[in-house]
GURODO-41880 format. One record per residue (C-alpha): residue number from 0; x, y, z; residue in one letter. Coordinates in steps of 0.02 Angstrom, whole numbers, padded with zeros to 5 digits. Layout:
BEGIN
+------+--------+--------+--------+------+
| resi |      X |      Y |      Z | resn |
+------+--------+--------+--------+------+
|  NUM |      X |      Y |      Z |    A |
...
+------+--------+--------+--------+------+
END
This chain:
BEGIN
+------+--------+--------+--------+------+
| resi |      X |      Y |      Z | resn |
+------+--------+--------+--------+------+
|    0 |  01411 | -01908 | -01010 |    M |
|    1 |  01564 | -01831 | -00933 |    A |
|    2 |  01554 | -01649 | -00877 |    D |
|    3 |  01585 | -01549 | -01036 |    I |
|    4 |  01708 | -01405 | -01026 |    S |
|    5 |  01636 | -01233 | -01048 |    R |
|    6 |  01764 | -01197 | -01185 |    R |
|    7 |  01695 | -01341 | -01288 |    D |
|    8 |  01514 | -01305 | -01246 |    F |
|    9 |  01488 | -01119 | -01256 |    L |
|   10 |  01498 | -01027 | -01420 |    K |
|   11 |  01641 | -00907 | -01446 |    K |
|   12 |  01599 | -00730 | -01407 |    G |
|   13 |  01502 | -00761 | -01246 |    S |
|   14 |  01488 | -00608 | -01137 |    A |
|   15 |  01637 | -00578 | -01024 |    A |
|   16 |  01618 | -00583 | -00837 |    L |
|   17 |  01560 | -00415 | -00774 |    A |
|   18 |  01683 | -00324 | -00660 |    G |
|   19 |  01640 | -00310 | -00478 |    M |
|   20 |  01625 | -00141 | -00392 |    I |
|   21 |  01761 | -00108 | -00266 |    A |
|   22 |  01713 | -00048 | -00093 |    T |
|   23 |  01803 |  00110 | -00037 |    P |
|   24 |  01770 |  00085 |  00149 |    T |
|   25 |  01927 |  00092 |  00256 |    I |
|   26 |  01931 | -00050 |  00380 |    L |
|   27 |  02046 | -00103 |  00519 |    Q |
|   28 |  02175 | -00233 |  00470 |    A |
|   29 |  02094 | -00369 |  00574 |    S |
|   30 |  01926 | -00343 |  00489 |    V |
|   31 |  02007 | -00342 |  00318 |    L |
|   32 |  02090 | -00507 |  00359 |    N |
|   33 |  01923 | -00581 |  00412 |    D |
|   34 |  01839 | -00526 |  00251 |    L |
|   35 |  01983 | -00590 |  00146 |    A |
|   36 |  01967 | -00759 |  00229 |    E |
|   37 |  01780 | -00759 |  00195 |    K |
|   38 |  01812 | -00720 |  00012 |    K |
|   39 |  01937 | -00862 |  00003 |    K |
|   40 |  01808 | -00983 |  00074 |    K |
|   41 |  01655 | -00924 | -00020 |    T |
|   42 |  01721 | -00842 | -00178 |    G |
|   43 |  01611 | -00692 | -00138 |    K |
|   44 |  01680 | -00516 | -00145 |    K |
|   45 |  01681 | -00439 |  00030 |    P |
|   46 |  01546 | -00311 |  00056 |    G |
|   47 |  01445 | -00345 | -00103 |    D |
|   48 |  01298 | -00410 |  00000 |    G |
|   49 |  01252 | -00537 | -00133 |    K |
|   50 |  01216 | -00722 | -00114 |    L |
|   51 |  01319 | -00852 | -00204 |    N |
|   52 |  01188 | -00964 | -00286 |    I |
|   53 |  01200 | -01136 | -00367 |    L |
|   54 |  01067 | -01192 | -00490 |    G |
|   55 |  01020 | -01375 | -00512 |    V |
|   56 |  00897 | -01415 | -00652 |    G |
|   57 |  00903 | -01258 | -00758 |    I |
|   58 |  00824 | -01296 | -00926 |    G |
|   59 |  00640 | -01276 | -00880 |    G |
|   60 |  00569 | -01188 | -00727 |    R |
|   61 |  00747 | -01167 | -00666 |    G |
|   62 |  00781 | -01043 | -00806 |    A |
|   63 |  00639 | -00930 | -00750 |    A |
|   64 |  00692 | -00943 | -00568 |    N |
|   65 |  00872 | -00897 | -00609 |    L |
|   66 |  00813 | -00749 | -00712 |    A |
|   67 |  00723 | -00686 | -00556 |    A |
|   68 |  00882 | -00709 | -00453 |    M |
|   69 |  01003 | -00611 | -00562 |    E |
|   70 |  01029 | -00483 | -00424 |    T |
|   71 |  01142 | -00615 | -00345 |    E |
|   72 |  01302 | -00707 | -00394 |    N |
|   73 |  01260 | -00864 | -00493 |    I |
|   74 |  01419 | -00964 | -00473 |    I |
|   75 |  01374 | -01140 | -00531 |    G |
|   76 |  01246 | -01222 | -00643 |    L |
|   77 |  01200 | -01404 | -00667 |    C |
|   78 |  01083 | -01496 | -00786 |    D |
|   79 |  01088 | -01676 | -00845 |    C |
|   80 |  01023 | -01622 | -01016 |    D |
|   81 |  01146 | -01499 | -01094 |    W |
|   82 |  01044 | -01481 | -01253 |    K |
|   83 |  00887 | -01429 | -01159 |    Y |
|   84 |  00986 | -01314 | -01044 |    A |
|   85 |  01107 | -01244 | -01173 |    K |
|   86 |  01027 | -01071 | -01177 |    H |
|   87 |  01045 | -01056 | -00989 |    V |
|   88 |  01227 | -01109 | -00983 |    F |
|   89 |  01261 | -00979 | -01119 |    E |
|   90 |  01166 | -00844 | -01025 |    K |
|   91 |  01277 | -00860 | -00870 |    Y |
|   92 |  01455 | -00885 | -00936 |    P |
|   93 |  01530 | -00840 | -00767 |    Q |
|   94 |  01451 | -00994 | -00686 |    A |
|   95 |  01543 | -01160 | -00690 |    K |
|   96 |  01443 | -01294 | -00782 |    A |
|   97 |  01406 | -01472 | -00727 |    Y |
|   98 |  01297 | -01620 | -00778 |    S |
|   99 |  01294 | -01703 | -00605 |    D |
|  100 |  01248 | -01602 | -00451 |    Y |
|  101 |  01357 | -01712 | -00340 |    R |
|  102 |  01515 | -01655 | -00428 |    K |
|  103 |  01456 | -01473 | -00419 |    M |
|  104 |  01422 | -01490 | -00233 |    F |
|  105 |  01593 | -01570 | -00207 |    D |
|  106 |  01677 | -01421 | -00289 |    E |
|  107 |  01565 | -01272 | -00251 |    L |
|  108 |  01442 | -01306 | -00108 |    L |
|  109 |  01561 | -01236 |  00023 |    D |
|  110 |  01571 | -01075 | -00078 |    K |
|  111 |  01383 | -01058 | -00098 |    A |
|  112 |  01253 | -00976 |  00013 |    D |
|  113 |  01099 | -01046 | -00072 |    A |
|  114 |  01039 | -01176 | -00197 |    V |
|  115 |  00897 | -01164 | -00324 |    M |
|  116 |  00828 | -01336 | -00370 |    I |
|  117 |  00712 | -01368 | -00517 |    A |
|  118 |  00756 | -01544 | -00571 |    T |
|  119 |  00637 | -01687 | -00610 |    A |
|  120 |  00529 | -01714 | -00456 |    D |
|  121 |  00606 | -01878 | -00398 |    H |
|  122 |  00774 | -01794 | -00363 |    T |
|  123 |  00706 | -01644 | -00266 |    H |
|  124 |  00722 | -01719 | -00093 |    A |
|  125 |  00897 | -01793 | -00104 |    V |
|  126 |  00972 | -01634 | -00177 |    I |
|  127 |  00882 | -01517 | -00058 |    A |
|  128 |  00923 | -01623 |  00095 |    A |
|  129 |  01109 | -01618 |  00059 |    E |
|  130 |  01106 | -01430 |  00031 |    A |
|  131 |  01007 | -01396 |  00190 |    I |
|  132 |  01116 | -01510 |  00295 |    A |
|  133 |  01264 | -01407 |  00234 |    A |
|  134 |  01177 | -01251 |  00301 |    G |
|  135 |  01126 | -01182 |  00130 |    K |
|  136 |  00963 | -01091 |  00095 |    H |
|  137 |  00853 | -01183 | -00030 |    V |
|  138 |  00727 | -01131 | -00164 |    Y |
|  139 |  00641 | -01291 | -00220 |    L |
|  140 |  00517 | -01308 | -00363 |    E |
|  141 |  00350 | -01390 | -00332 |    K |
|  142 |  00304 | -01523 | -00295 |    P |
|  143 |  00422 | -01514 | -00149 |    M |
|  144 |  00445 | -01704 | -00152 |    T |
|  145 |  00366 | -01864 | -00220 |    L |
|  146 |  00342 | -01947 | -00050 |    Y |
|  147 |  00265 | -01894 |  00115 |    A |
|  148 |  00419 | -01948 |  00212 |    Y |
|  149 |  00531 | -01838 |  00105 |    E |
|  150 |  00420 | -01686 |  00134 |    S |
|  151 |  00426 | -01708 |  00322 |    R |
|  152 |  00614 | -01736 |  00316 |    L |
|  153 |  00647 | -01573 |  00222 |    L |
|  154 |  00530 | -01478 |  00338 |    T |
|  155 |  00623 | -01540 |  00492 |    K |
|  156 |  00796 | -01516 |  00414 |    L |
|  157 |  00754 | -01336 |  00371 |    A |
|  158 |  00698 | -01306 |  00550 |    E |
|  159 |  00854 | -01389 |  00621 |    K |
|  160 |  00979 | -01294 |  00514 |    Y |
|  161 |  00882 | -01129 |  00520 |    K |
|  162 |  00893 | -01096 |  00334 |    V |
|  163 |  00776 | -00992 |  00227 |    A |
|  164 |  00669 | -01099 |  00112 |    T |
|  165 |  00539 | -01072 | -00023 |    Q |
|  166 |  00437 | -01194 | -00126 |    Q |
|  167 |  00409 | -01137 | -00304 |    G |
|  168 |  00221 | -01113 | -00293 |    N |
|  169 |  00238 | -00930 | -00338 |    Q |
|  170 |  00054 | -00889 | -00316 |    G |
|  171 |  00082 | -00895 | -00128 |    A |
|  172 |  00162 | -00723 | -00142 |    S |
|  173 |  00025 | -00648 | -00251 |    S |
|  174 | -00101 | -00512 | -00217 |    E |
|  175 | -00245 | -00628 | -00261 |    G |
|  176 | -00191 | -00755 | -00131 |    T |
|  177 | -00178 | -00620 |  00001 |    R |
|  178 | -00352 | -00555 | -00041 |    K |
|  179 | -00428 | -00729 | -00027 |    A |
|  180 | -00340 | -00761 |  00140 |    L |
|  181 | -00398 | -00594 |  00208 |    N |
|  182 | -00578 | -00636 |  00161 |    W |
|  183 | -00567 | -00806 |  00245 |    L |
|  184 | -00484 | -00744 |  00404 |    W |
|  185 | -00604 | -00597 |  00419 |    N |
|  186 | -00750 | -00720 |  00419 |    G |
|  187 | -00824 | -00656 |  00256 |    E |
|  188 | -00885 | -00826 |  00195 |    I |
|  189 | -00910 | -00906 |  00366 |    G |
|  190 | -00863 | -01082 |  00416 |    E |
|  191 | -00801 | -01193 |  00274 |    V |
|  192 | -00844 | -01378 |  00279 |    T |
|  193 | -00828 | -01418 |  00094 |    R |
|  194 | -00695 | -01376 | -00036 |    I |
|  195 | -00687 | -01429 | -00218 |    E |
|  196 | -00540 | -01398 | -00334 |    A |
|  197 | -00492 | -01443 | -00511 |    F |
|  198 | -00356 | -01418 | -00642 |    T |
|  199 | -00348 | -01431 | -00831 |    N |
|  200 | -00190 | -01535 | -00815 |    R |
|  201 | -00114 | -01649 | -00870 |    P |
|  202 | -00057 | -01563 | -01029 |    I |
|  203 |  00081 | -01693 | -01048 |    W |
|  204 |  00057 | -01879 | -01093 |    P |
|  205 | -00010 | -01995 | -00958 |    Q |
|  206 | -00101 | -02161 | -00947 |    G |
|  207 |  00011 | -02259 | -01065 |    M |
|  208 |  00122 | -02412 | -01055 |    A |
|  209 |  00309 | -02390 | -01037 |    A |
|  210 |  00403 | -02383 | -01203 |    P |
|  211 |  00492 | -02542 | -01257 |    T |
|  212 |  00612 | -02475 | -01387 |    D |
|  213 |  00787 | -02423 | -01333 |    K |
|  214 |  00853 | -02271 | -01425 |    P |
|  215 |  01033 | -02218 | -01398 |    A |
|  216 |  01070 | -02097 | -01257 |    I |
|  217 |  01110 | -01926 | -01333 |    P |
|  218 |  01289 | -01867 | -01310 |    S |
|  219 |  01222 | -01713 | -01220 |    T |
|  220 |  01125 | -01814 | -01092 |    M |
|  221 |  01193 | -01881 | -00927 |    N |
|  222 |  01061 | -02017 | -00908 |    W |
|  223 |  01131 | -02087 | -00746 |    D |
|  224 |  01116 | -01914 | -00667 |    A |
|  225 |  00935 | -01902 | -00725 |    F |
|  226 |  00891 | -02072 | -00651 |    I |
|  227 |  00971 | -02021 | -00486 |    G |
|  228 |  00892 | -02118 | -00340 |    P |
|  229 |  00757 | -02201 | -00447 |    A |
|  230 |  00766 | -02382 | -00504 |    K |
|  231 |  00865 | -02389 | -00664 |    Y |
|  232 |  00773 | -02397 | -00830 |    R |
|  233 |  00836 | -02371 | -01007 |    D |
|  234 |  00838 | -02198 | -01083 |    Y |
|  235 |  00689 | -02143 | -01186 |    H |
|  236 |  00637 | -01968 | -01242 |    P |
|  237 |  00463 | -02003 | -01173 |    S |
|  238 |  00532 | -01976 | -00998 |    Y |
|  239 |  00621 | -01809 | -01013 |    T |
|  240 |  00621 | -01663 | -01034 |    P |
|  241 |  00456 | -01601 | -00961 |    W |
|  242 |  00358 | -01764 | -00977 |    N |
|  243 |  00435 | -01840 | -00820 |    F |
|  244 |  00280 | -01774 | -00731 |    R |
|  245 |  00177 | -01915 | -00805 |    G |
|  246 |  00283 | -02062 | -00743 |    W |
|  247 |  00269 | -02131 | -00567 |    W |
|  248 |  00456 | -02154 | -00546 |    D |
|  249 |  00492 | -01972 | -00589 |    F |
|  250 |  00332 | -01873 | -00555 |    G |
|  251 |  00161 | -01876 | -00476 |    S |
|  252 |  00042 | -01825 | -00615 |    G |
|  253 | -00076 | -01677 | -00612 |    A |
|  254 | -00108 | -01685 | -00424 |    L |
|  255 |  00075 | -01671 | -00378 |    G |
|  256 |  00112 | -01545 | -00513 |    D |
|  257 | -00032 | -01423 | -00487 |    M |
|  258 | -00108 | -01448 | -00313 |    A |
|  259 |  00027 | -01342 | -00231 |    N |
|  260 | -00029 | -01199 | -00343 |    H |
|  261 | -00216 | -01225 | -00331 |    I |
|  262 | -00239 | -01281 | -00150 |    L |
|  263 | -00118 | -01163 | -00065 |    Q |
|  264 | -00255 | -01041 | -00011 |    V |
|  265 | -00354 | -01185 |  00064 |    A |
|  266 | -00208 | -01256 |  00162 |    F |
|  267 | -00145 | -01090 |  00227 |    K |
|  268 | -00313 | -01007 |  00249 |    G |
|  269 | -00399 | -01150 |  00338 |    L |
|  270 | -00245 | -01222 |  00426 |    H |
|  271 | -00270 | -01390 |  00341 |    L |
|  272 | -00152 | -01529 |  00393 |    A |
|  273 | -00154 | -01712 |  00440 |    N |
|  274 | -00315 | -01778 |  00361 |    P |
|  275 | -00396 | -01926 |  00448 |    T |
|  276 | -00458 | -02013 |  00290 |    D |
|  277 | -00429 | -02013 |  00103 |    V |
|  278 | -00496 | -02105 | -00049 |    I |
|  279 | -00439 | -02096 | -00230 |    G |
|  280 | -00502 | -02156 | -00399 |    S |
|  281 | -00447 | -02130 | -00578 |    S |
|  282 | -00453 | -02188 | -00756 |    T |
|  283 | -00356 | -02349 | -00787 |    M |
|  284 | -00216 | -02366 | -00662 |    L |
|  285 | -00052 | -02413 | -00746 |    M |
|  286 |  00107 | -02479 | -00667 |    T |
|  287 |  00221 | -02348 | -00746 |    D |
|  288 |  00120 | -02196 | -00799 |    A |
|  289 |  00004 | -02086 | -00697 |    C |
|  290 | -00181 | -02094 | -00746 |    P |
|  291 | -00259 | -01973 | -00869 |    T |
|  292 | -00391 | -01915 | -00745 |    A |
|  293 | -00420 | -01937 | -00558 |    Q |
|  294 | -00525 | -01888 | -00409 |    K |
|  295 | -00462 | -01882 | -00230 |    I |
|  296 | -00558 | -01838 | -00072 |    T |
|  297 | -00478 | -01793 |  00094 |    F |
|  298 | -00567 | -01777 |  00263 |    R |
|  299 | -00490 | -01657 |  00388 |    F |
|  300 | -00531 | -01648 |  00572 |    P |
|  301 | -00580 | -01486 |  00661 |    A |
|  302 | -00436 | -01369 |  00697 |    R |
|  303 | -00415 | -01234 |  00831 |    P |
|  304 | -00525 | -01085 |  00789 |    N |
|  305 | -00452 | -00920 |  00726 |    L |
|  306 | -00506 | -00752 |  00799 |    P |
|  307 | -00643 | -00724 |  00667 |    R |
|  308 | -00659 | -00896 |  00590 |    L |
|  309 | -00707 | -01065 |  00662 |    A |
|  310 | -00622 | -01215 |  00583 |    L |
|  311 | -00740 | -01366 |  00589 |    P |
|  312 | -00717 | -01534 |  00505 |    E |
|  313 | -00690 | -01511 |  00319 |    C |
|  314 | -00694 | -01617 |  00161 |    E |
|  315 | -00586 | -01572 |  00010 |    L |
|  316 | -00608 | -01654 | -00161 |    T |
|  317 | -00485 | -01637 | -00305 |    W |
|  318 | -00521 | -01668 | -00490 |    Y |
|  319 | -00405 | -01669 | -00641 |    D |
|  320 | -00390 | -01732 | -00819 |    G |
|  321 | -00549 | -01645 | -00877 |    G |
|  322 | -00655 | -01693 | -00727 |    L |
|  323 | -00739 | -01548 | -00638 |    R |
|  324 | -00860 | -01532 | -00493 |    P |
|  325 | -01044 | -01499 | -00520 |    N |
|  326 | -01075 | -01320 | -00462 |    L |
|  327 | -01237 | -01283 | -00369 |    P |
|  328 | -01230 | -01097 | -00409 |    F |
|  329 | -01224 | -00971 | -00550 |    N |
|  330 | -01065 | -00871 | -00575 |    I |
|  331 | -01093 | -00683 | -00552 |    P |
|  332 | -01099 | -00572 | -00706 |    A |
|  333 | -00926 | -00517 | -00760 |    G |
|  334 | -00840 | -00663 | -00672 |    K |
|  335 | -00775 | -00826 | -00742 |    K |
|  336 | -00680 | -00981 | -00692 |    F |
|  337 | -00493 | -00981 | -00718 |    D |
|  338 | -00463 | -01096 | -00867 |    G |
|  339 | -00313 | -01175 | -00783 |    D |
|  340 | -00412 | -01226 | -00629 |    G |
|  341 | -00493 | -01159 | -00472 |    A |
|  342 | -00540 | -01194 | -00292 |    T |
|  343 | -00717 | -01171 | -00228 |    V |
|  344 | -00744 | -01138 | -00042 |    F |
|  345 | -00921 | -01172 |  00020 |    Y |
|  346 | -00948 | -01065 |  00174 |    G |
|  347 | -01098 | -01042 |  00287 |    T |
|  348 | -01113 | -00858 |  00232 |    K |
|  349 | -01048 | -00858 |  00053 |    D |
|  350 | -00953 | -00956 | -00079 |    I |
|  351 | -00779 | -00905 | -00133 |    M |
|  352 | -00693 | -00953 | -00297 |    V |
|  353 | -00504 | -00936 | -00313 |    V |
|  354 | -00409 | -00966 | -00475 |    G |
|  355 | -00245 | -01057 | -00503 |    T |
|  356 | -00098 | -00970 | -00418 |    Y |
|  357 | -00226 | -00875 | -00313 |    G |
|  358 | -00285 | -00776 | -00464 |    R |
|  359 | -00440 | -00667 | -00464 |    D |
|  360 | -00537 | -00725 | -00311 |    P |
|  361 | -00721 | -00680 | -00306 |    F |
|  362 | -00875 | -00711 | -00199 |    L |
|  363 | -01028 | -00791 | -00280 |    V |
|  364 | -01138 | -00664 | -00191 |    S |
|  365 | -01056 | -00528 | -00295 |    G |
|  366 | -00989 | -00437 | -00141 |    R |
|  367 | -00814 | -00365 | -00139 |    N |
|  368 | -00784 | -00333 |  00046 |    P |
|  369 | -00645 | -00217 |  00101 |    Q |
|  370 | -00560 | -00300 |  00249 |    V |
|  371 | -00404 | -00271 |  00355 |    P |
|  372 | -00236 | -00339 |  00295 |    E |
|  373 | -00217 | -00499 |  00394 |    L |
|  374 | -00082 | -00576 |  00284 |    E |
|  375 |  00092 | -00504 |  00254 |    R |
|  376 |  00103 | -00398 |  00095 |    V |
|  377 |  00239 | -00468 | -00018 |    V |
|  378 |  00308 | -00325 | -00122 |    T |
|  379 |  00445 | -00426 | -00207 |    L |
|  380 |  00438 | -00572 | -00327 |    S |
|  381 |  00421 | -00746 | -00253 |    H |
|  382 |  00606 | -00777 | -00287 |    Q |
|  383 |  00665 | -00609 | -00223 |    Q |
|  384 |  00564 | -00627 | -00063 |    D |
|  385 |  00658 | -00788 | -00031 |    W |
|  386 |  00823 | -00697 | -00062 |    I |
|  387 |  00767 | -00566 |  00062 |    R |
|  388 |  00736 | -00702 |  00191 |    A |
|  389 |  00905 | -00782 |  00155 |    C |
|  390 |  00992 | -00620 |  00204 |    K |
|  391 |  00901 | -00601 |  00370 |    E |
|  392 |  00958 | -00674 |  00534 |    S |
|  393 |  00869 | -00836 |  00583 |    P |
|  394 |  00819 | -00754 |  00748 |    E |
|  395 |  00727 | -00609 |  00663 |    T |
|  396 |  00690 | -00682 |  00492 |    R |
|  397 |  00518 | -00652 |  00416 |    V |
|  398 |  00479 | -00815 |  00330 |    K |
|  399 |  00440 | -00813 |  00144 |    S |
|  400 |  00264 | -00853 |  00085 |    A |
|  401 |  00300 | -01036 |  00043 |    A |
|  402 |  00429 | -01074 |  00177 |    D |
|  403 |  00444 | -01261 |  00209 |    F |
|  404 |  00360 | -01241 |  00379 |    S |
|  405 |  00199 | -01214 |  00280 |    Y |
|  406 |  00230 | -01293 |  00109 |    S |
|  407 |  00309 | -01450 |  00181 |    G |
|  408 |  00153 | -01509 |  00275 |    P |
|  409 |  00045 | -01459 |  00126 |    M |
|  410 |  00148 | -01561 |  00003 |    N |
|  411 |  00151 | -01706 |  00126 |    E |
|  412 | -00039 | -01716 |  00116 |    V |
|  413 | -00041 | -01694 | -00074 |    I |
|  414 |  00078 | -01837 | -00110 |    V |
|  415 | -00011 | -01945 |  00019 |    M |
|  416 | -00163 | -01918 | -00094 |    G |
|  417 | -00060 | -01980 | -00241 |    V |
|  418 | -00029 | -02139 | -00141 |    A |
|  419 | -00217 | -02158 | -00113 |    A |
|  420 | -00246 | -02157 | -00301 |    V |
|  421 | -00118 | -02296 | -00322 |    R |
|  422 | -00209 | -02396 | -00187 |    L |
|  423 | -00383 | -02375 | -00263 |    Q |
|  424 | -00404 | -02560 | -00301 |    E |
|  425 | -00435 | -02583 | -00115 |    L |
|  426 | -00601 | -02494 | -00142 |    N |
|  427 | -00606 | -02414 |  00030 |    Q |
|  428 | -00576 | -02256 |  00127 |    W |
|  429 | -00399 | -02260 |  00197 |    L |
|  430 | -00371 | -02204 |  00377 |    H |
|  431 | -00213 | -02098 |  00390 |    W |
|  432 | -00102 | -02095 |  00544 |    D |
|  433 | -00004 | -01936 |  00512 |    A |
|  434 |  00113 | -01956 |  00660 |    E |
|  435 |  00169 | -02129 |  00603 |    Q |
|  436 |  00147 | -02088 |  00418 |    M |
|  437 |  00049 | -02245 |  00377 |    R |
|  438 | -00123 | -02307 |  00326 |    F |
|  439 | -00196 | -02405 |  00471 |    T |
|  440 | -00348 | -02499 |  00402 |    N |
|  441 | -00283 | -02597 |  00254 |    I |
|  442 | -00330 | -02780 |  00284 |    P |
|  443 | -00180 | -02888 |  00327 |    A |
|  444 | -00211 | -03008 |  00184 |    D |
|  445 | -00251 | -02875 |  00051 |    A |
|  446 | -00164 | -02886 | -00116 |    K |
|  447 | -00149 | -02755 | -00251 |    I |
|  448 | -00104 | -02746 | -00435 |    R |
|  449 | -00103 | -02625 | -00581 |    A |
|  450 | -00113 | -02632 | -00771 |    V |
|  451 |  00051 | -02652 | -00864 |    I |
|  452 | -00025 | -02642 | -01037 |    E |
|  453 | -00201 | -02628 | -01106 |    D |
|  454 | -00242 | -02685 | -01283 |    R |
|  455 | -00404 | -02686 | -01380 |    F |
|  456 | -00439 | -02760 | -01551 |    N |
|  457 | -00587 | -02798 | -01661 |    I |
|  458 | -00581 | -02979 | -01717 |    K |
|  459 | -00714 | -03046 | -01835 |    D |
|  460 | -00826 | -02901 | -01787 |    G |
|  461 | -00811 | -02933 | -01601 |    H |
|  462 | -00713 | -02830 | -01471 |    P |
|  463 | -00563 | -02920 | -01399 |    T |
|  464 | -00483 | -02861 | -01238 |    F |
|  465 | -00304 | -02904 | -01192 |    D |
|  466 | -00260 | -02826 | -01026 |    R |
|  467 | -00097 | -02872 | -00940 |    K |
|  468 | -00087 | -02849 | -00751 |    Y |
|  469 |  00059 | -02844 | -00633 |    S |
|  470 |  00077 | -02987 | -00508 |    E |
|  471 | -00025 | -02958 | -00348 |    P |
|  472 |  00081 | -02893 | -00205 |    I |
|  473 |  00054 | -02863 | -00019 |    D |
|  474 | -00051 | -02705 | -00005 |    A |
|  475 |  00019 | -02648 |  00163 |    N |
|  476 |  00199 | -02664 |  00106 |    E |
|  477 |  00158 | -02577 | -00057 |    Y |
|  478 |  00066 | -02436 |  00034 |    A |
|  479 |  00217 | -02403 |  00143 |    Q |
|  480 |  00331 | -02398 | -00009 |    S |
|  481 |  00222 | -02256 | -00076 |    L |
|  482 |  00253 | -02155 |  00083 |    I |
|  483 |  00436 | -02194 |  00120 |    I |
|  484 |  00539 | -02216 | -00039 |    P |
|  485 |  00674 | -02343 | -00076 |    K |
|  486 |  00827 | -02259 | -00149 |    Y |
|  487 |  00939 | -02344 | -00277 |    Y |
|  488 |  01109 | -02316 | -00357 |    N |
|  489 |  01199 | -02267 | -00197 |    G |
|  490 |  01091 | -02116 | -00155 |    Y |
|  491 |  01029 | -02092 |  00022 |    K |
|  492 |  00942 | -01965 |  00133 |    L |
|  493 |  01002 | -01901 |  00301 |    P |
|  494 |  00913 | -01964 |  00456 |    D |
|  495 |  00750 | -01883 |  00509 |    M |
|  496 |  00786 | -01752 |  00644 |    P |
|  497 |  00704 | -01789 |  00811 |    K |
+------+--------+--------+--------+------+
END
């Protein structure tokens, strides 16, 4: 689909561009010339103090993010699905519209200060990397990336170019998260050696074979732009919008989608990083779709102690798809589990339960301790706190709650866990070398396969199974492909900073 002109796309009568307020300040001629040159380069009115923001992937979560950024100048919008994103294009008539982010970047990136990215997950890294390398601040929806290598790359690029970043796990800026962190860091539940977490996701289809029919690509869909760096496959409405989360090429299932929301207190509070071992299992593992339910366990080594909290070895287990841990305690009167999911911290002094997004933490003992504020109080929205960070000097900037320096290493571990699920046929704990980003104990001759299609029939009163497997492939090569992606269609990432 070619980029559609706004005149053809937007309905007549769209709101006119609001006038900009003139600044009355009298400046020396040389300063005026400097500001005029800046306006020419960026398209931003001198002295308005606002960021010029580009939005990529605006029909879903991107719409909510943009609504929270309306204090700034939204100068360009891009979505490969103009039907899904129509309401957003209409809401911001002053922004130039695109269906391919590459064209928007060619025309507007030099005029922008920041980029909001909420595309399908498989395109997060390549879009964010280009923006960061151009010196632009980035707000990136979760999961940050699909592959561990991509997460580390974005983390290092952000550090190199000194830009303000934020992953879209908005609970990191919440009062509940801060309360849970303060309890942990004040030693209220003691040392934590066991964590269990679960989610009610997926709420989108998973566990199925890839569709075989080939419907026509809608005129409002730029399918090539959606595919991006993934291996090409024919269009089908099963893949997008929204349901991309359930397909390996485009998403990472419930773990990738929700763990950044549910585990963020555990990672930040207990300084979790670089597990030594991981093992995953699931319902039937398919070649194309993520499984309907899974369980993943990570083992973390001891970390340097905090002033009031020791950090010994720790085991974290994740459940999704209706699976939940068995709880060896009764929930206090008046408390309940968050229906979307929760994390349970088993401490030597108490047990703490924290809901999805950090909601409504409570202690199983029933205590509600009043403790010092040990975590920064975020008074703005998650998006506005990122905007605040964008406007601060890199030398004095207060990082936002989900800055890539924290969320990058967390997402790196999460998507490594996704890889462990896809390697479950090995039936073993996998030793993880974080520095080299590889599993070190897969036997040299190991092979691995997955189910392409699973059929079941009753024939003459007897069950008949017809399960089609993929061809066995080298397990070590396959494992590495789940950590460092292969990009197709001419897309590429910048080199990893040293």
